N, C-alpha and C positions, 0 to 999 in steps of 0.2 A: 319585815325586818329590814332595817338600811344594811347596806353592804358597803364594803371599802371602795369599790368601783364608784358608787355615788359620791363619796368624799373626795376622791380624787377628781371627778368631774367639776367641783367647786374650787379646786386650787389652780394656781399657775402650774402648767406642766413641767417648769423648769426644776430639774433636780441638781442642786448644788452637791458637789462632792470634792474629795481630796484624795491624794495618792498616799499610799503608805510609807514612801521615802520622804515626803515633803516635811517640813519642819512644823512643830506644833504650832509656833507663833501665826504661820500662814492659815492654818485651821482655825484658829481663834478670831483672826482678822476677818475671814470669810463669814465665820458664824456672826460676829458683830455687824458686818456690813449687810448681811442678807436679814438680819434679825431671825435666825434659826437657832435652837439649842443642840442640834446635833448633825453631824454630816455623815453619809455613807463613806466609807473608805474603799475606793475602787482601784483594782490593779487591772488596767485596761477596762473591760466590761464587767470583769468579775468582782462581785462583792465579797471583799476579805475582812471587813470589820466596820464598826462605827465609833465615831469620836464623839464625845459630848462634852458640854461645860463641865459636868461632874467628873469625867475622866480628868480633864485637865486640873480641875481643882485638887483631886485627890492624888493624882500620879505626878503631877509636875509641881505645883505650889508647896504642897504639904511636904514632898519629899525634897525641895530645895532644887530641884532640875532647873535646866535652862530651856525656856520656850523655843529659843533660836538654835539651840544644839541638839534637841531631841526630836527625833523622827516620829511621825505619827504612829507608826506600828508599834513602838514602844509603850504607848498608853491607850490604844483603841482597845475596845471591847471586842472579843470574837471567842467562839462562833457568833454569828447575828441570828437572832430570832427573827424571822420574817412572816410575812401572811401573804396570801393572793388576794386579788382584787373582788374574789368573790366571798372571802371571810365575812362574816357578820359584824357588826360594830359591837355588839355586846360581847361577843367572844374575844374581840382584841382587846377590849377593857380588862376581861378576865386575865389574859395573858400578860398584860402590862401589870397588873396588881399582883399576880403570883410571881411574876419574875423581878419585879420592882425596877421596871423600864419605863421610860416615858416616850419612845420612839420606836416606829417599827416600819421597817423598810418593806415595800410593797413589790413583789416578784411575780410575773407571768412568763411562762416558757423561757425561764432563765435570765429575763431582761428586767432590769429595775425600772418599774413603772412610776415610782414616788415614794414618799415617805408621809406616813400620818403620825401625829403626835396626839398626847393624851388630849390637849386642848381642841383637836379636831373632833375627837370622839365625843367629849363633854358636850361641846355646842351642838352636835348632831343629836345626841341623845335628849338635850333640852328642847331643840327645835321641833323633835318628833313629838315629845310629850305636849308641848304648846299646841301643836296641831290636833291631838287628840282631845285637850281640853276646849279647844275652839270648836271642834265638831260637836263634842258632847252639850256645850253650851248651846249651840244652834239646834240641836234636837230637842233640848228641854223648852226652849223658847218657842220652838216651832210648832 
């Protein structure tokens, strides 16, 4: 079974984040610049929330708020569901499906190690299945 630690080893180790007092416009700009759909919200090194494009759409745009005047803490999702690097990829998919979320921060010994997305998980499962298919084809042909 694939584990989160393996997925993190394939990703850039940089974790982009935003502070709870920062304006929402900064979070949206950072997400656009870094091509990510969500950011962990950190107070120092403490994970206090997560802010996503979905939070922005539902809690700023639809409510007519100003992106420049609204602090991130007012729209972030909290508490945050997290996983450890030892969590299995399939279990992460179950968590995301059950909770209707698309991003999971990865925490080890209180430290944020990275973030995985549903896209990361789907790619890993597809790659794992393709390896199985390749092995079976070699077995049958061999």
